[in-house]
N, C-alpha and C positions, 0 to 999 in steps of 0.2 A: 454495328455501324451507326454513328450518330446522324440524326437528321439536321437540316439547316437550322431549325429552331434551337436544337440542343447545342449546336456549335456556337451560335450567336450568344446564347445565355451563358455558356461556360466562358466565353470571352468577355463577359461583362456587358453584353448588349441585349436589349430586349428584342424579341423576334419582330421582324417587319410584318405588320398586318396591313392588309388592303382596307383602307377606311371606307371605300365606296360600297354602298349597299343599294340594291335595287329600290327605287322609290315606290311608294304605294301606287296601286292602280289608278289611272286617271279617271276622273269622273266627268260626266257631261257638263255640270255647272262650271267646273274648273276650266274645261276646254273653251266653253262659251265666254267666260270671263277673260281668258287669255286673248281670244280673238278680238273681243270688244276693246280690250286694253290697247292692242296694236292699232286698231282702226282709229280710236280716239287720239292716240299719240300722233299718228300720221296726220290727222285732220288739224290738230293743234300746231304741229310743225309747219304744215302747209299755210295755215293762217298767219303765223308769225312771218314767214318768208314773204307772203303776198303783201302784208301790211308794210313790211320794210321796203319792198320794191316800189310800192305805191308812193311812199314818202320820198324815196330817192328820185323817181321819175318826176314827181310833182314839184318838189322844191329844189332838187339838185340839178336836174336837166330842164326843168320847166317845160315838160312835154305837154302835148295837147291832151284835153280831157279823155279822148278816146283811148289814148295810150296809157295814161296813169290809172285809169279805172279798170283796165283789163285784168291785172292780177287779182283785184278784188272780186271781179265777176267770176273768175276761175274758182276762187275760194268759196264763193256763195253757191256755185254750181256743184263742185266736188265735195265740199265740206258741209255746206248748209243743208243740202237736200237729205243726206243720211240722218242728220240731226233732226230735221223736221219730220222725217218718217218715224223716228223713234218717239218723238213727242206726240205724234198722232196716235201711236199705239197707247201711250199713257192716257190720252183723252178717252180712247175707247174703253180703257179700264177704269175710268173715272178717277184718275190721279191728277190732281191740280196743284202743282208746285211752282216755285219761282222760275224754273227752267221753262215751263210752259209759256209764261208771259214773255220769256226771252225768245222763244220760237215765234210767237206772234210778232214780236218786235223785229225779227229778221225779215219776215214777210212785209211788214210795214215799211222797213227801211228800204227794201227793194222797190216797193211801190212809190216811195218818196224820192228814190234816186240817191239815198244816203248809204252808199255802198260801204264806205269806211266804217260807219257805225255798225252795219250788219256784220262785217267781217270781224270786228272786235267782239261782238256778241258770240259769233261762231267760235272764236278763240277761247272765250271764257267758258262756254258750255262744254266744248271738247276737252279743254284742260281739266275742268272739274271731273268729267267722266273718266278721264285717264287716271287721275289720282285715286278716285274711288275704286276703279277696277283693279288698280295696282294693290290697294290695301286688301281687297278680297282675294286676289291671286297670291299675295304673300302669305296668307294664312296657311296654305298647304305646305309652306316651307317648314312648318312645325313637324309634320310627318317625315319630311326629308331629314330634319335634324335628328329625330328619333332613330330613323333607320341608319344613318351614318354613325351614330354613337356606338352601335353594336358592332363587334368584330365580325368579319365575313367568314372567318375560319376558326376552328378550335383544334387544340393539340390532343389527339386521341392516341392512347397507348394500347398496344396489343402485344402481350408478352414483353420482350425486350425492345420492341420497335415503337417508334412514335411517328405518327403521320399527321400532317395538317389536312384537315377535311373541312368541307363546307358545312355550315350549320344544318342544312337540310339532311345531311347524311348521319347526323347524330341520332343514336337510338337510345331508348331507356335502358339503363344498366351499363352504358359505356363508361370507360374510365378516361377522364380528361385531366390534363395538367394546366393549371392557371399560374402564369408567371407574375412576378411583382408588378403592380400598377396596371395590370390588364383588367379588362371588364369581363365579368363572369358571363359565359355565353348562354347558359341555361340553368334551370333549377337542379339542385342535387344535394349530396351529403358528402362531407369531407371524409376521406379514408386515410390520408397521410398528410402530415404537415401541421404546423401550428402558427397562427398569425392573426391578422385582423382584416376586416372588410368594412368599407364605408357604404352603408345602406341608407343613409339619411335622406337622400333625394327620392328614394323609392318608398320607404316605410314611415318616415317621420321620426325614427329613432335618432336621437341627436348625437350619439357617440360612435366611435369606431367599435365594431362588434368583434369580440374575440372569437376565433375559429380554431377548433381542434378536431381530432377524430370523432365522428358522430355528429358534428354540428351541421345544420342545414345552411345552404347558401342559395341565393336567388339571382336570377339573371339580371344583368344591369348593374350589380354591385361592383365597386372598384376594389380590387385586391390591394393589400398592404405591401409590406416589405418582404414577405416570405412566399416561397413556392408552395402551392396547395394542390393536392390531388383529390379529385371528387368523383363520385359515381353518380351519373345523371339519374334523375327521378322523373323528368318530364322531357318531352320533345321540345325543341327550340320554339316550334310554332305554338305550343301550349304553355310556355313558360310565363312567369309573372310579367316580364317585360313586354312580351308579345300581347298579353291581355291589356296592358296600359296603352299600347299602340292601337288596339281595337277600340278601346274606350275613346281615345283621342279622335279616331276617324268618326265615330258616332257623334262626339261633341262638336266637331267641326261642321258636320253636315247639318246640325240643328242649331247652329250659332244664331243668337237672336238678331233680328233685323231692326236696327234703330233708326228712327226718323230724325234727320238732321234739323238743326235749328232753322236754317234758311228755308227748308221745305215747309216747316210748320208755319213760319211767317208768310211764306209765299202762298200757302193754301188759303190764307185770309186775304192777302193783298191782291192776288190775281183776279178773283171774282169781282172784287171792288173796282179794280182798274177797268176791267171789261165792261162792267155795268155802267160806269161813268161814261166810257167812250161810246157805248151803244146808245145810251140815253141822250148824249149830246148830239149824235147823228139823227136820232129819231125826232127830237124836239126842233132842232134847227133845220133839218133836211139837208145839211151840208156834210158831205163825206170827209171834207178836209178837217173838220173838227174831230171826227173819229181818229184820223191819223195823228193829229196834233196831241190828243190825249194819250195815245199809246206811245208816242215818242217820249213824252215827258214821264210816262209811267214805266219806261224800261227799268227793270229792277236791278240797276247797277249797285245800289247800296247793299242789296242782298247778295248779288253775284260777286261783288268786289270787297266790300267792307268786312263781311264775316270771314272769308278766306284770309284776308290780310291780317285780321286780328288773330286768327288761328295760327298762321305762319309765324307772326311775330312772337306769339306765346311759345310755340315750339322752339324757336330760336333761343328765347329766354330760358326755357327749360334745359336746353342743351348746355348753355353756359353754366347752369346750376347742377350739372351731372345727372340730369333726368332726361332720358331718351323717350320721346313720344313716337311710338310706332304706328298708332292709329289715331288720326286727328279727332275722330268722333269722341274719344274718351274725354277730351278737354271740354266738350259740350255736355257730356252725360254725367260726369262725376258729381256735379252740383245737385243733380236730381236723385242721387243714390240715397236711400234711407236705411239700408242694411249693410253693415260692414262685417265681412267674414274673414277671419285670419287663420292662417296656418300657425302652428306653434313654433316648431324648430327652425331657427334661422330667421324667423320673422319677428315674433314678439320676444324671442330669446336670441342669445348669441350663437347657439348651436354648439357650444363647447362646455365640457364639464367644469364645475367650480366647486371647490371644497366648501361645503356649507355647514358641516357639523363634525365635531371631534368628541366621541364618547370615550372617556378615559376609564381604565380599570383602576381600582384602589392602589395607591402607592406609586402612580406614574403622573408626571407633570406634563401638561399639554404642550408647553413651549419646548421642553426637552425632547418629547417624542416626535414632534413635527420637525425639529432640527435634524434628528437622526434619520427619519424617513426621507426627508428632502435630500440629505447628503447621499443616501443610497439611490434615490430615484434619478439622480443625475446620469446614471449609467443605464437607464432603462428606456425602452421604446414603447412601453405600455401606454395606452391612451390616457390613463389617469396621471401619469408622471408629470405632464405639463401643468396640470391643475395643482398638484402638490407643490411643485417648484414655484408657481405663481403665488400661492398662499405664503410660502416661506419668504419670498422676496417682498411681498407687501408688509410682512411683519418685521422686515429688516434683519433677518437671521443670518448669522455667519455659518456657512456650511463647512463640514469637516471632510477630510479625505476618507475614502472607503477602500478596503482591501478584500481580496478573496470574493469578489463579486461574481455571482452566477445567476442565471435565469433559465432554468430548465423548463421546457414546454410543460405546462400544466402544474408546475410545482411552485410558482411564484418567484419572487426576487429575494436573494440572500446576499449577505455581506457582513463585514466587520467594520464598525465605526467606533473610534476611540476605545478600542478594546471590548466593545459590546457586540454580541452576535445579534443580527437583525434579520427578520424574515417578514416580507409583505406578501400576503396571500389572500385567499378567499375564505368566506365563512365555512363552506363545505369542506375545504381542505383542512381547516383548523380543527373541525370536529372529527374528521377522519384520523388525524394525527394524535388525537386525545391530548392536546396541549393543556398543561395545568392552567386553571383560571378560565377555561373555555365556557364554563357554566355561567360566567359573568357577562357574556355577550348580551347586548341589548336586543330587544325584539326586532324582527325584520321590518324594515320601513321602505318607503319608495326611494327611487333614485338608484344610484350605483354605490357600491361599498367595497372597501378593502379592510382587512384586519392586520394588525401589527403584533408581531411576537418579538420580545426582547429577552435575550438570554434564556430562551426556552419557555417563556411565560407570556400569556396573553396580556397585551398592554393597552391596546386601543382599537376602536373601530372608526374609520374615517368614511364619511358619507359625502356624496357628490350629487349635485343637481345641475340641470341645464339652467343657467342663470338668466332671468329676464333682463332685457335691455334697460339701461338706466332711465330712458325716457318712456318706457312702455306704460307705466301707470298714469303719468300726466297725459300722454297721448290718448289713451283710451277714455280717460275722464272728460277730455275736452271735445270728443267727437260729437256728443249730443248738443251741448250749448253753443258750440262754435260752428259746427258743420251740419246740424240738423239730422244727424243719424238717430234713428229710433230703436234699432236693434244692433247689438254688437255680439258676435259669436266667435268661438274657436272651433275649428274643424280640423282635427289632427289625426295622423296615423299612429301617434305615440300611445303609450299605455295610459289607461284611465287615471291611475294615481298621479302620474306626471302632469297630465293635462289639468287635473283638479288643483294640483299644487300651484301651477302657473296661474290659473284663473283666479285663485285667491290673491296672488301677488299683484295682479294687474287690474283687478276689479271687474272681471267678466263673470256673469252667472250662467250664461247659456253655452254649453259645450257639447261637442260630439268627439269621442275618443275612439282610437283603434279603428279608424275608418279607412277603407280601401279607396283607390281612385274612383272606382265605380260608385261607391257610397258618397264620396265627396261630390261627385257630379250630380247625383240624385238630389242631395241636400241643396246644392246651389240652384238647381232648376226649380225646386219647390219654392225656395225663397225669392227667386227672381220673378216667379209667377205672381207673387204677392206685392213686391215692390222692387225698384231698381237696386242692384247690388254692387258692392265693391268687394273683390276678392284679392287678398294680398298673400303671396306665398313665395317660396324660393326653390322648391324641389320638383323633380320630374312628376311625382305623384300629384302635384298641384296643377299641372298643365291643363288637363281636361276641364277642371272646375274653373280655371281662369277664363277659358274660352266660352264657357256657358254663362258666366257672370256678365252683367252690364258693362262693368269695367274690370279688367284683369290687370293686376300690377305685380311685377316681379321685383323683389328686393335683393340687391346684390348681384354678383356675376358668377354664381355657382354653377348654373346650368344653361347651356345654349338652348336646350329644348324649352325650358321655362321662359327664357327671354323671347323666343319666337312666338310662344303662345300668348304672351301678355300684350296688352295694348300700350303699356308704358313700363319702362324699366328704370328703376332707381339704382344707379351705379354704386352709390355708397351704401354700406350696410347701416342705414340710419332711418328711424321712423320720422325724424325731423324733416327729412327730404320728402317723405310721403305727405306730411302736412304742408310743406312748401308747395308741392304740386297742387294740392287742393286750393291754396290761396291764389296761385297763378291762374288756375282754371276759373275760379270764381271771378277774378278780375277780368279775365278774357271775356267771359260771358257778359259781364256788365258793359264792357267797352263795345263788344259786338252788338249788343242790344241797343246801346246808345246810338251807334253808327247806323244800324239797319232801320230801327224804328224811327229815329230822327230823320234819316234820309227819306223814308217812306212818307212820313208826315209832311215834309216839304214837297215831296212829289205829289201827294194828294192835294195840297194847296195849289200847286201848279196845274194839276188836272182840272181843278175847278175853274181857274183862269182860262185854260185852253178850251174847256167845254162851253164857256160863255163867250168865246170868240175874242178874248183879249190876248191870246198867245197864238202865233202862227206855228206851223210845224218846225220851221227853222229856229224861231225864238224859243220854242219848247225844247229843242235839242240843246241850244246853248244853256238854257236854264238847268236842264238835266245835268250837263257837264259840270256846272258850278256846284250843284248838289252832290255829285259824285266826288268832287275834290274835297269838299267839306267832310263827307263821310269817311273817305280814305285817310285824310289827315288825322281824324280822331281815332281811326282804327290802328294807325301806326303807333299809338301810345302803348299798345300791348307788348311791344318789343323791348320796352325800357323797364328796368326793375322797379318794383314798388318800394315804398319806404319800409313796409313791414312784410317780410317773406314768410314768417310763421309765427305762431303764438304759443309755442310750448315753453 
């Protein structure tokens, strides 16, 4: 009797799998971040409603002051007090940022009766906290994406029966069936079937890997067009994919905490403003001067200009097919001094390319390639596309083939223009004792297939994962244009392949055949020395991305990688990576101009207020003018620059 899965497959349907997987266990820090996110969001929403009601009552209905001030007083009571309590804790921990001065300004505005100004500051502080906590909370969606990617069931056979069982029920030695395009649920060995699997996002191997009886398979790999039967060698909980999830949890829990640009400027500005205010009070003996100084010292250029420059740059990035998931990366990438790249799909296209044709005596290169390409049109082998692409680039006219066959493990056979053709492997050629086999060139890196024409060895075709057209120029310009001091390749691919690519793109420092755990350790070591940029595209890159100062995913190959990265380049292009660096540098310059310029004007105003030349009301008006100037300058970040990249 057939199971539901068998019936669906025989009808040409893939079995319906439940994509939901239990999320990882909740952690205390995550729960706390979630609660704070909700509280900050509620306070920000309350502040906006209160400010809106205040303006309507004041200017729309021309209510009495007692009425139109009431919404603001509610905001300051329900929203301001929790913020002030949190800021007081920061003071106890000796943390002095721009938000601390904002808290003091809230108190000052209440004492001055400037309730609208105090409510606006509450809105700015709570809105910023909500965005920050959202960024922190969204990090755990990486683990959720990892969990959802794995199937919740596996197809286990016992005799003539097949049952769909939960992954937790799989034992070592069980026989599982993997249908086309399904994800392998655990590590094992193929016992029946012949096909390919895509392991590139897990191992760094750039090609579809052929699988036949005796081949090992790893959890998380995507099956090709054929049904494979495997015997499990690991429990699902001990599989390769499960280990990557464990590394991801560890990486997330130890994610580096980065100090924001506004906080660093605020750490200088806040003590200066307080010192001037206190000094003015002590020297003059007038408390009103203390209040006047703090009113004009309200750090709106920090609280407004920098976020506006960041939001404008995020918008510009989105229009350029660059998705910024963590705003802090815009501030940090300009300070990165070590660039770490994955190989496959990052510096390369992740696809095989015909790079060398070694001909046997008596055979012409153009003739052999024409015959092979004519035959490969009928093949689904991973190298067929590369051969056809080479023939197309050479402008070759292909011929019709007859008697085409592709038996598992025997290679591709057919007749083209009356000539018998076989495309097979080196080992199969040697086993068949084909005449001319002794003329095979020595084994080299990359992938290879051999061609037999009319029963005689004709050629060896070699393939490599081709570097991107812009990889060499991109790597060369990182130092002089973006001040990177070290450039490295950290790849899970074979050492020979990584060395080959490194020579092509001009990188001397490499780490090959690295596991996700090893990548994570390397990135942590480098990040301890200097701020790092990590660029990758595979699931095995996700832990390292989270550990780097800036993690960047290139392409849309993996939702897990996109979740782990701080920025996602939607196009498979290093030119877009360079473009992001330019947008970031420009944003930083504009933000600094707005913030530092605004603070400089505020300091000048503080001096006037301290000497009694500005009253609290005049100081508030002056501060508003400074804010408008800073914001207008910050808005420039949303408009595209004349030069977006220099490749």
